[in-house]
C-alpha positions as CSV (number, residue, x, y, z in Angstrom):
1,X,7.6,-27.1,-9.9
2,X,3.9,-27.2,-10.5
3,X,1.3,-24.6,-9.6
4,X,-0.1,-26.7,-6.7
5,X,3.3,-27.1,-5.1
6,X,3.8,-24.8,-2.1
7,X,7.3,-25.8,-1.2
8,X,9.8,-23.0,-1.0
9,X,12.6,-23.2,-3.5
10,X,15.7,-21.1,-3.9
11,X,16.6,-19.3,-7.1
12,X,20.1,-19.7,-8.3
13,X,21.9,-16.4,-8.9
14,X,23.5,-18.0,-11.9
15,X,20.1,-18.0,-13.6
16,X,19.7,-14.3,-12.8
17,X,23.2,-13.3,-13.8
18,X,22.7,-14.4,-17.4
19,X,20.3,-11.4,-17.9
20,X,23.2,-8.9,-17.3
21,X,21.1,-6.8,-15.1
22,X,21.9,-5.4,-11.6
23,X,20.3,-7.8,-9.1
24,X,18.8,-4.9,-7.2
25,X,17.1,-3.6,-10.4
26,X,15.7,-7.0,-11.0
27,X,14.3,-7.2,-7.5
28,X,12.5,-3.9,-8.0
29,X,11.2,-5.0,-11.4
30,X,9.9,-8.3,-10.1
31,X,8.3,-6.6,-7.1
32,X,6.5,-4.1,-9.4
33,X,5.3,-7.0,-11.6
34,X,4.1,-8.9,-8.5
35,X,2.1,-5.8,-7.4
36,X,0.5,-5.7,-10.9
37,X,-0.4,-9.3,-10.8
38,X,-2.0,-8.9,-7.3
39,X,-4.0,-5.8,-8.5
40,X,-5.2,-7.8,-11.6
41,X,-6.4,-10.6,-9.3
42,X,-8.1,-8.2,-6.9
43,X,-9.8,-6.4,-9.8
44,X,-11.1,-9.8,-11.1
45,X,-12.5,-10.7,-7.7
46,X,-14.2,-7.3,-7.4
47,X,-15.7,-7.7,-10.9
48,X,-17.1,-11.2,-9.9
49,X,-18.4,-10.2,-6.4
50,X,-18.5,-6.4,-6.3
51,X,-16.3,-4.1,-4.2
52,X,-16.3,-3.8,-0.4
53,X,-18.6,-0.8,-0.5
54,X,-21.3,-3.0,-2.1
55,X,-21.6,-5.3,0.9
56,X,-24.4,-4.6,3.4
57,X,-25.8,-6.8,6.2
58,X,-28.7,-7.8,3.9
59,X,-26.4,-9.0,1.1
60,X,-23.8,-10.6,3.4
61,X,-25.5,-14.0,3.5
62,X,-26.1,-14.0,-0.3
63,X,-22.5,-13.1,-0.9
64,X,-21.3,-15.9,1.4
65,X,-23.3,-18.4,-0.7
66,X,-21.8,-16.9,-3.9
67,X,-18.2,-17.2,-2.5
68,X,-18.7,-20.7,-1.4
69,X,-20.0,-21.7,-4.8
70,X,-17.1,-19.9,-6.5
71,X,-14.6,-22.3,-5.0
72,X,-11.1,-21.6,-3.8
73,X,-8.5,-21.5,-6.6
74,X,-5.1,-22.5,-5.5
75,X,-2.9,-20.0,-7.3
76,X,0.8,-19.4,-7.5
77,X,1.9,-16.5,-5.4
78,X,2.3,-13.2,-7.3
79,X,6.0,-12.9,-6.6
80,X,6.7,-16.5,-7.7
81,X,4.7,-15.8,-10.9
82,X,6.7,-12.6,-11.6
83,X,10.0,-14.5,-11.2
84,X,8.9,-17.2,-13.5
85,X,7.8,-14.6,-16.1
86,X,11.3,-13.1,-15.8
87,X,13.1,-16.4,-16.2
88,X,10.9,-17.4,-19.2
89,X,11.5,-14.1,-21.0
90,X,8.0,-12.8,-20.6
91,X,9.0,-10.0,-18.3
92,X,10.9,-7.2,-20.0
93,X,12.8,-4.6,-18.0
94,X,12.7,-1.2,-19.6
95,X,14.5,1.9,-18.5
96,X,13.0,5.4,-18.9
97,X,14.9,7.6,-21.3
98,X,17.2,10.1,-19.6
99,X,16.1,12.8,-22.1
100,X,12.4,12.3,-20.9
101,X,13.4,13.2,-17.3
102,X,15.1,16.5,-18.3
103,X,12.0,17.7,-20.2
104,X,9.6,17.3,-17.3
């Protein structure tokens, strides 16, 4: 499936089972990664256009022009990207050491 495709596709559990992880742990790991991806994208947009606090009535029209010139990028959804990272081996699930918890 290409990035531009927006069709919903199902993920076979056979693909997930080969990682020998608990399915619920994988769901949590993918959700955390999806949040990270979303935060990275939001930070990039804020760097390009400024944060919400920077907008005033005087700069609203100028900002609209900038945004129109920026163009709309069609991106893969963060959850889908996190799943693809998991399946391609880019996402590594790490567990905290049990010894670290007892020291805190």
